[in-house]
N, C-alpha and C positions, 0 to 999 in steps of 0.2 A: 342429614344436613351438609349441602354442599359445600366442600371445601374450597377456599378462594384460590384462584390460581397465582400463584406466585409473582408472575409478570406481571399483573394489574395492581396485587398486594403491598409490594417492596418499595417503600420511600426511599427516595434518593438521598445515596448516601456519600459523604466522599472519599475518594480513595484511600486517604489515609487512615480514615477510620476503620476501614474494609482491610488494612494491611495490617493495622494495629491492633486487630479482633483476632489475626491469625486467620483470616479466610481471606486468601488472596485470588483463590480460584473464582472464575468470572462466570457468569449466567448469560450468554449471547440471549436468550429467550426473554430475559427481563427486561423492559424498557426501560429501568433506572440505570442498569450497570455499565459502568465505564469502558468496559471489555467491547461493546457495541460501536464506541469512540474508535477504540483499536483497529476494529476490524473495518470501519470506514474507512482508516487512513492506509491500512496495507492492501484493501480489495480495490481500492479507488483506481480507475485507470493511469493514473500518474504514480501512484503508489507502486504500483505492480511494476511496473517499465523502470521505476528509480532502482528499485531493488534487486530488477533483474541486472541493471546496467553497471551497477556497484557492485556485485555478487562476485564477478572475476578481478576487478581492480578499483583503486583507488582512483577518483576524477576531481578535475576542476568544475566549478560551475559551468563553464561556456564547454567545454568536454558534455559533459552530461546532457546539455541542450543540445547540441550536436547529433549526441547518440542516440535521443528519444524525440523521433521524428514528430512535428507537430506540435510540440508542449511549448506554452509561452513562458516567458521570463517568470510573472508574475503567480503562477500557477506552479512552475517548478520551485520557486522560494518557498510557496506556501506546503508544498508538499514536502521538502526537506525538514522544515521547521516542524511538522508535525511528525515525520518520521524520527527525527532528533529529538524531540519531546518525549516520544514513545520508547526511548531507548535503542532504536535499530541503527541509527545514522551518527556518525560521529565526524564532527565538524572539527577540522583544524586550521586557524587562521596564522599567518605568518606576518611576524611584524618586519615587514620591507615593502619597498615601495617599487612598481605600483602594489597594490595589495594582493596576497596569495590565500586563498583557501582552498582546500582540499576537503573532499568526502569522500567516508569511506562505512563499510557496514562494521559496527560491533560484534561480539559475537553471538549475541542475542538476534542482530538484524541477520548474520549469514543462515540463523536456524531459521527464520521466519520466511527469506528468500530462496531457501531450498523446498520450501512447502509452496511458495506461490508459482516459483517455477515448475512444479511437477502439474499444477493447474494450467501454466501458458503453455506448456510442451503438450500437453494432452488436446487443448483447442487446437494448437497449430498441426498439429498429428490429424485431427479429427475434423479439420475445416471442412476437405471434401464430403462430407457426411453431413456436416450441419448446415452450408449453405443452401442447399437443394429445398431446405425449408424457408428459405427468405423470400418474402415478396419481390418478383423481377424488377420492379421498379427501385426499391430501395437498392439492390442489388448491383444495380446498372451506374448507380453514382458512384462506385468505388472502381479505382484504375483497373483495366483488364489483365495486366498482367500481374496484379494481387491475386484477382478471384482466379484465375486460369487454371 
């Protein structure tokens, strides 16, 4: 008899139930596991860049937006909210006029930033080996000084 695949058979469980049951380890291959949502937050284009930007220092929203080229205010706000809800980013609001909010990484955020930094460093170092595989028309849409 064929054993059912855990990724297909597992019913969706609340994270609070998983933690209460003493089974906090995720299973990324299971479609109903909340670890997939965390993976999406961390490895999204903007998630990686926010984690890398905050790895070195605390930044305000406007500083983050300037540091991460091309991110819209909406996407930056959404990414920060996701990373904060996962426990990776700390948002500190100061009761002053005008409002002053700073973002920094939590200890857990520093751990995950270190890991995505390794992937980002590998991509930057190996870009010269990767780009020859791209379609020349797609490659031509990027600035020559970036891909040279």
